[in-house]
PADOVO-610001 format. One line per field, with one value per residue (C-alpha): x, y, z; residue in three letters; residue number from 1. Coordinates in nm, 3 decimals, decimal comma. Layout:
% residues N
east = (X_...);
north = (Y_...);
up = (Z_...);
lumro = (ALA_...);
tormi = (NUM_...);
This chain:
% residues 418
east = (7,316_7,438_7,798_7,936_8,260_8,537_8,676_9,054_9,160_9,054_9,118_9,240_8,883_8,793_8,595_8,643_8,815_8,723_8,798_8,501_8,476_8,607_8,919_8,814_8,865_8,539_8,517_8,232_8,157_8,097_8,270_8,585_8,874_8,788_8,415_8,207_7,931_7,659_7,697_7,543_7,772_7,696_7,972_8,305_8,475_8,197_7,941_7,695_7,676_7,336_7,411_7,704_7,727_8,031_8,127_8,480_8,565_8,692_8,342_8,183_7,863_7,905_7,896_7,644_7,289_7,363_7,672_7,505_7,403_7,627_7,944_8,122_8,267_8,398_8,516_8,312_8,246_8,613_8,759_8,982_9,328_9,274_9,141_9,453_9,680_9,488_9,501_9,876_9,913_9,773_10,075_10,317_10,180_10,202_10,564_10,656_10,505_10,719_11,027_11,118_11,227_10,926_11,108_11,109_10,728_10,607_10,298_9,955_9,861_9,494_9,215_8,894_8,532_8,332_8,623_8,585_8,536_8,494_8,246_8,074_7,708_7,474_7,111_6,821_6,463_6,205_5,830_5,753_6,107_6,483_6,736_7,062_7,354_7,623_7,610_7,584_7,892_7,941_7,603_7,436_7,179_7,180_7,151_6,963_7,193_7,059_7,368_7,739_7,982_8,273_8,152_8,196_7,870_7,845_7,805_7,578_7,331_7,305_7,179_6,809_6,784_6,965_6,707_6,432_6,619_6,698_6,337_6,230_6,493_6,378_6,742_6,742_6,532_6,654_6,999_7,255_7,604_7,672_8,036_8,075_8,382_8,408_8,652_8,771_8,479_8,196_8,068_8,113_7,878_7,905_7,586_7,635_7,283_7,122_6,989_7,096_6,938_6,677_6,614_6,378_6,637_6,902_6,678_6,621_6,993_7,061_6,801_6,946_7,300_7,190_6,973_7,239_7,562_7,687_7,965_7,914_7,696_7,815_7,625_7,734_7,551_7,706_8,083_8,069_8,245_8,096_7,924_7,867_7,492_7,492_7,771_7,774_8,152_8,444_8,535_8,897_9,144_9,489_9,795_10,104_9,961_9,878_9,511_9,386_9,046_8,986_8,759_8,426_8,464_8,837_9,040_9,067_9,239_8,973_9,036_9,232_9,405_9,500_9,631_9,847_9,995_10,068_10,237_10,446_10,563_10,649_10,851_11,030_11,118_11,308_11,569_11,758_11,780_11,597_11,765_11,607_11,784_11,714_11,431_11,159_10,940_10,586_10,364_9,983_9,993_9,618_9,539_9,857_9,813_10,183_10,301_10,303_10,453_10,727_10,783_10,901_11,200_11,288_11,161_10,872_10,777_10,418_10,268_9,892_9,658_9,345_9,355_9,130_9,347_9,658_9,490_9,408_9,770_9,899_9,664_9,762_10,135_10,163_10,471_10,686_10,882_10,608_10,586_10,249_10,251_9,951_10,039_9,855_10,110_9,924_9,944_10,262_10,477_10,789_11,106_11,445_11,573_11,280_11,383_11,757_11,899_11,593_11,670_11,352_11,032_10,710_10,406_10,051_9,877_9,507_9,369_9,489_9,849_10,116_10,191_10,302_10,513_10,707_10,952_11,095_11,090_11,286_11,532_11,596_11,766_11,652_11,810_11,478_11,133_10,841_10,531_10,194_9,949_9,585_9,577_9,798_9,757_9,886_10,160_10,287_10,306_10,459_10,709_10,841_10,969_11,177_11,318_11,427_11,609_11,804_11,598_11,579_11,280_11,398_11,071_10,698_10,409_10,065_9,780_9,421_9,216_8,963_8,817_8,668_8,722_8,969_9,165_9,472_9,709_10,084_10,376_10,677_11,027_11,266_11,639_11,846_12,143_12,328);
north = (13,791_13,522_13,406_13,070_13,160_12,994_13,191_13,206_13,393_13,630_13,994_14,263_14,350_13,988_13,945_13,642_13,723_13,551_13,597_13,691_13,552_13,884_13,856_14,118_14,044_14,044_14,080_13,882_13,931_13,631_13,379_13,174_13,038_12,717_12,780_12,754_13,015_13,171_13,548_13,858_14,139_14,472_14,688_14,674_14,491_14,372_14,093_13,947_13,577_13,430_13,067_12,855_12,548_12,405_12,526_12,543_12,294_12,601_12,756_12,770_12,913_13,283_13,389_13,670_13,675_14,004_13,881_13,835_14,202_14,399_14,566_14,546_14,198_14,046_13,693_13,533_13,245_13,141_12,867_13,010_12,888_12,993_13,326_13,383_13,300_13,544_13,820_13,785_13,765_14,118_14,249_14,024_14,149_14,515_14,487_14,285_14,558_14,809_14,604_14,454_14,107_13,966_13,683_13,899_13,923_13,751_13,539_13,699_13,826_13,749_13,925_13,761_13,818_14,048_14,278_14,568_14,886_15,144_15,151_15,418_15,352_15,516_15,594_15,697_15,784_15,566_15,543_15,417_15,403_15,437_15,217_15,189_14,985_14,963_15,015_14,724_14,673_14,949_15,096_15,369_15,120_15,091_14,739_14,743_14,569_14,367_14,160_14,189_13,914_14,153_14,429_14,441_14,329_14,659_14,844_14,579_14,624_14,996_14,941_14,887_15,164_15,397_15,326_15,424_15,737_15,858_15,812_16,063_16,334_16,645_16,703_16,386_16,503_16,248_16,102_16,066_15,920_15,757_15,734_15,487_15,445_15,219_15,360_15,223_15,380_15,343_15,418_15,756_15,863_16,132_16,196_16,380_16,505_16,712_16,977_17,113_16,948_17,151_17,156_16,859_16,658_16,739_16,622_16,293_16,249_16,303_16,043_15,799_15,846_15,785_15,484_15,307_15,405_15,620_15,842_16,121_16,208_16,484_16,624_16,799_16,923_16,741_16,777_17,068_17,087_16,858_16,998_16,791_16,742_16,492_16,409_16,155_16,184_16,256_15,927_15,823_15,562_15,467_15,443_15,311_15,416_15,766_15,862_16,047_16,214_16,202_16,450_16,337_16,108_16,062_15,793_15,472_15,150_14,898_14,662_14,655_14,334_14,490_14,800_14,590_14,401_14,725_14,884_14,572_14,557_14,928_14,909_14,595_14,783_15,049_14,779_14,999_15,034_15,324_15,652_15,933_16,206_16,064_16,208_16,011_16,194_16,061_16,157_16,134_16,087_16,092_16,084_15,910_15,540_15,515_15,845_15,744_15,395_15,561_15,825_15,552_15,505_15,855_16,210_16,226_16,504_16,413_16,578_16,565_16,756_16,744_17,035_16,874_16,562_16,774_16,943_16,602_16,494_16,806_16,770_16,406_16,465_16,755_16,867_16,571_16,391_16,459_16,768_16,771_16,984_17,079_17,036_16,920_16,676_16,642_17,012_17,086_16,773_16,778_16,845_16,674_16,961_16,906_16,541_16,595_16,416_16,202_15,848_15,717_15,827_15,645_15,714_15,580_15,768_15,755_15,507_15,712_15,689_15,958_16,035_16,396_16,315_16,023_16,202_16,437_16,155_15,929_16,210_16,268_15,927_15,882_15,555_15,382_15,440_15,244_15,263_15,146_15,085_14,977_14,996_14,762_14,978_15,289_15,084_14,961_15,316_15,478_15,202_15,224_15,574_15,433_15,154_15,405_15,597_15,284_15,159_14,787_14,610_14,473_14,318_14,338_14,226_14,174_14,220_14,119_14,362_14,422_14,074_13,929_14,254_14,333_14,564_14,448_14,629_14,603_14,736_14,765_14,849_15,003_15,067_15,314_15,159_15,491);
up = (12,159_12,397_12,376_12,483_12,661_12,859_13,153_13,126_13,440_13,714_13,634_13,870_13,969_14,047_13,726_13,507_13,177_12,851_12,483_12,264_11,908_11,775_11,994_12,249_12,618_12,810_13,188_13,344_13,716_13,944_13,715_13,773_13,563_13,377_13,376_13,061_13,063_12,852_12,870_12,716_12,609_12,779_12,640_12,458_12,746_12,976_12,977_13,227_13,302_13,215_13,291_13,408_13,186_13,363_13,710_13,848_14,124_14,314_14,323_14,668_14,811_14,893_15,256_15,204_15,068_14,888_14,700_14,362_14,347_14,586_14,463_14,799_14,744_14,422_14,501_14,778_14,539_14,521_14,742_15,015_14,914_14,553_14,677_14,889_14,594_14,373_14,636_14,688_14,311_14,276_14,469_14,280_13,948_14,053_14,162_13,853_13,635_13,823_13,736_14,073_14,177_14,366_14,541_14,856_14,871_15,187_15,246_15,258_15,603_15,664_15,853_15,967_15,864_16,085_16,168_15,924_16,125_15,849_15,563_15,354_15,274_15,025_15,105_14,884_14,966_14,792_14,821_15,168_15,300_15,250_15,075_15,270_15,145_14,878_14,505_14,265_14,043_13,783_13,867_14,067_14,194_14,574_14,712_15,041_15,289_15,583_15,658_15,590_15,692_15,635_15,865_16,242_16,412_16,601_16,271_16,120_16,406_16,322_15,967_16,035_16,298_16,057_15,787_16,025_16,136_15,784_15,677_15,944_15,875_15,690_15,592_15,381_15,091_14,841_14,911_15,186_15,222_15,559_15,669_15,956_16,175_16,479_16,732_17,065_17,249_17,001_16,650_16,483_16,202_15,938_15,739_15,411_15,347_15,074_15,316_15,655_15,961_16,144_16,518_16,498_16,305_16,564_16,844_16,661_16,606_16,975_17,071_16,818_16,951_17,307_17,219_17,011_17,183_16,894_17,025_16,772_16,477_16,244_15,947_15,630_15,324_15,031_15,042_15,283_15,619_15,887_16,194_16,506_16,556_16,844_17,088_17,369_17,399_17,168_16,994_17,042_16,924_17,050_16,830_17,013_17,351_17,229_17,238_16,929_16,888_16,509_16,329_16,178_15,877_15,935_15,762_15,961_15,859_15,765_16,057_16,381_16,269_15,937_16,110_16,344_16,046_15,861_16,162_16,227_15,865_15,858_16,178_16,059_15,740_15,932_16,000_16,244_16,617_16,774_16,685_16,885_16,688_16,346_16,135_15,964_15,715_15,698_15,404_15,409_15,785_15,846_16,217_16,330_16,258_16,170_16,317_16,680_16,632_16,424_16,691_16,928_16,696_16,575_16,536_16,290_16,052_15,964_15,655_15,596_15,366_15,581_15,825_16,089_16,091_16,138_16,433_16,584_16,539_16,710_17,005_17,055_17,010_17,249_17,058_17,162_16,887_16,630_16,413_16,230_15,916_15,702_15,333_15,024_14,883_14,554_14,474_14,669_14,690_14,902_14,707_14,745_14,962_15,202_15,241_15,278_15,579_15,645_15,759_15,598_15,424_15,505_15,290_15,296_15,014_14,928_14,674_14,376_14,495_14,504_14,139_14,189_14,496_14,352_14,115_14,383_14,638_14,405_14,328_14,699_14,736_15,095_15,220_15,295_15,148_15,292_15,074_15,211_14,928_14,903_14,521_14,314_14,003_14,180_14,347_14,010_13,875_14,183_14,258_13,902_13,980_14,265_14,048_13,783_14,059_14,157_14,451_14,526_14,678_15,012_15,130_15,073_15,291_15,132_15,381_15,312_15,519_15,239_15,259_14,936_14,748_14,471_14,702_14,888_15,119_15,069_15,274_15,043_15,170_14,918_14,975_14,781_14,605_14,614);
lumro = (MET_GLN_LEU_ASN_LEU_THR_ILE_LEU_ARG_LEU_GLY_ALA_ALA_GLY_ASP_GLY_ALA_ALA_LEU_ALA_PRO_ASP_GLY_ALA_THR_LEU_HIS_ILE_PRO_ARG_THR_LEU_PRO_GLY_GLU_ASN_VAL_LEU_ALA_THR_LYS_GLN_GLY_PRO_GLN_ARG_ALA_VAL_CYS_ASP_ASN_ILE_LEU_HIS_ALA_SER_PRO_GLN_ARG_ILE_ALA_PRO_ALA_CYS_GLN_HIS_PHE_ALA_ASP_CYS_GLY_GLY_CYS_ALA_VAL_GLN_HIS_LEU_GLU_ASP_SER_ALA_TYR_ALA_ASP_TRP_LYS_ARG_GLY_LEU_VAL_LEU_HIS_ALA_LEU_THR_ARG_ALA_GLY_PHE_ASP_THR_SER_VAL_VAL_GLY_PRO_LEU_MET_ARG_THR_LYS_PRO_GLY_THR_ARG_ARG_ARG_MET_ASP_PHE_ALA_ALA_ARG_ARG_ILE_GLN_GLY_GLY_VAL_LEU_LEU_GLY_LEU_HIS_SER_PRO_ASN_SER_GLY_THR_ILE_ILE_ASP_ILE_PHE_GLU_CYS_PRO_VAL_LEU_HIS_PRO_THR_LEU_VAL_THR_LEU_LEU_ASN_PRO_LEU_ARG_THR_LEU_LEU_ARG_THR_LEU_ASP_ALA_MET_ARG_SER_THR_CYS_ASP_VAL_VAL_THR_ASN_LEU_TYR_ASP_ASP_GLY_PRO_ASP_LEU_LEU_LEU_ARG_LEU_ASP_ALA_PRO_PRO_ASN_ALA_THR_ASP_ARG_ALA_LYS_LEU_ALA_VAL_PHE_ALA_GLY_SER_HIS_GLY_VAL_ALA_ARG_ILE_ALA_CYS_ALA_VAL_GLY_ASN_GLY_ALA_PRO_GLU_VAL_ALA_ALA_LEU_LEU_HIS_ALA_PRO_THR_ILE_ARG_PHE_ALA_ASN_VAL_THR_VAL_ALA_PRO_PRO_PRO_GLY_ALA_PHE_LEU_GLN_ALA_SER_ALA_GLU_GLY_GLU_ALA_SER_ILE_VAL_ALA_ALA_VAL_LEU_ALA_GLY_LEU_ALA_THR_ARG_ARG_ARG_PRO_ARG_ALA_ARG_ILE_VAL_GLU_LEU_PHE_ALA_GLY_ASN_GLY_THR_LEU_THR_PHE_PRO_LEU_ALA_ALA_HIS_ALA_ARG_VAL_GLN_ALA_PHE_GLU_GLY_HIS_ALA_ASP_SER_VAL_ALA_ALA_LEU_ARG_ARG_ALA_ALA_GLY_GLY_ALA_ARG_VAL_GLU_ALA_ILE_HIS_ARG_ASP_LEU_THR_ARG_GLN_PRO_LEU_GLN_PRO_ALA_ASP_LEU_ALA_GLY_ALA_ALA_ALA_VAL_VAL_LEU_ASP_PRO_PRO_PHE_ALA_GLY_ALA_ALA_SER_GLN_MET_PRO_PRO_LEU_ALA_ALA_ALA_ARG_VAL_PRO_THR_VAL_ILE_TYR_VAL_SER_CYS_ASN_PRO_THR_ALA_LEU_ALA_ARG_ASP_ALA_ALA_ALA_LEU_ARG_LEU_ALA_GLY_TYR_LYS_LEU_ALA_GLU_ALA_THR_PRO_ILE_ASP_GLN_PHE_LEU_TRP_SER_ALA_GLN_VAL_GLU_ALA_VAL_CYS_VAL_PHE_ARG_SER_ALA_VAL);
tormi = (1_2_3_4_5_6_7_8_9_10_11_12_13_14_15_16_17_18_19_20_21_22_23_24_25_26_27_28_29_30_31_32_33_34_35_36_37_38_39_40_41_42_43_44_45_46_47_48_49_50_51_52_53_54_55_56_57_58_59_60_61_62_63_64_65_66_67_68_69_70_71_72_73_74_75_76_77_78_79_80_81_82_83_84_85_86_87_88_89_90_91_92_93_94_95_96_97_98_99_100_101_102_103_104_105_106_107_108_109_110_111_112_113_114_115_116_117_118_119_120_121_122_123_124_125_126_127_128_129_130_131_132_133_134_135_136_137_138_139_140_141_142_143_144_145_146_147_148_149_150_151_152_153_154_155_156_157_158_159_160_161_162_163_164_165_166_167_168_169_170_171_172_173_174_175_176_177_178_179_180_181_182_183_184_185_186_187_188_189_190_191_192_193_194_195_196_197_198_199_200_201_202_203_204_205_206_207_208_209_210_211_212_213_214_215_216_217_218_219_220_221_222_223_224_225_226_227_228_229_230_231_232_233_234_235_236_237_238_239_240_241_242_243_244_245_246_247_248_249_250_251_252_253_254_255_256_257_258_259_260_261_262_263_264_265_266_267_268_269_270_271_272_273_274_275_276_277_278_279_280_281_282_283_284_285_286_287_288_289_290_291_292_293_294_295_296_297_298_299_300_301_302_303_304_305_306_307_308_309_310_311_312_313_314_315_316_317_318_319_320_321_322_323_324_325_326_327_328_329_330_331_332_333_334_335_336_337_338_339_340_341_342_343_344_345_346_347_348_349_350_351_352_353_354_355_356_357_358_359_360_361_362_363_364_365_366_367_368_369_370_371_372_373_374_375_376_377_378_379_380_381_382_383_384_385_386_387_388_389_390_391_392_393_394_395_396_397_398_399_400_401_402_403_404_405_406_407_408_409_410_411_412_413_414_415_416_417_418);
């Protein structure tokens, strides 16, 4: 049954929210506040827009031909200034929910289209070829991608050749996940296949790497450990003039511009002169995005749960001013005694946040906690633990490096009142 609905607001996922006749809130993708639409209910809280009877004056033509179907972007149809207000509002709402005064939240830092240097693609074998792209919203359907205004052009140009390559691989029997990173010296690919590559596959991967300037191609069966299958040279990236050689499939900030904004906000949050003997504890350190900029200000204890990333940190650090420690902070969070005497704690947890780490961190009463978040929901939950321990929000910087999506980065600086 079709419903005639008025869109009241944009939700946290970028969907328009409307009230159904029975009082339930329905979320309707690709709609905007003020629009009058005909929609068909698809579940208790979701509907699909069949027709727009009255369009918002803030509606614009999307930048990508795939926008109507692809789940990568949520709000390409929203005029830019309204989009920026909504994106910053996600951070404001999260910090308000956590109980903080949001008057210290700064303006939204912007990144440009065509700069995203990391993306995970899904591939599936079909009759006569391979689908390669992103999933449609709330669906396992893969949308075959031929353009992406968000993605760096170097990675976009690999999409069609990758389709051809995957079609010929015996190791791709049905599906494959393709993790792409663009480092300083070229692309890095991790193929998560459903069978191990044979000698013929490896030869094809080597030819592909050489033909398309791909620094490294690693393969894994499902979620197994990656193995390098083709190597032109070890891909590297520089963090604060330190060269790091990340492992296959490593975490990388979505854009160089976004990374620079995050680093600048974190360093500004230290609010102290350089103190070579002071200790900064960094949690979820990854491959050193923040570690090495922080090490210019103080000694850094960098904790990370991924063993290969810890090894990359140690190789890059050479033992100077950075102590890289392998620890699963979800299963074994640091305790207040571990944090005693630290001048600051800097954490950049994964999307799910740092739920198990927050109670002991809050109890430690470290003078400064700098939390880097890419998930407003997790930020609201985790920041609330700091507020209950007496921390004040000193400043917050929202950073839009996930262009047109419902994700937003935020660097939040908390000071202990004790």
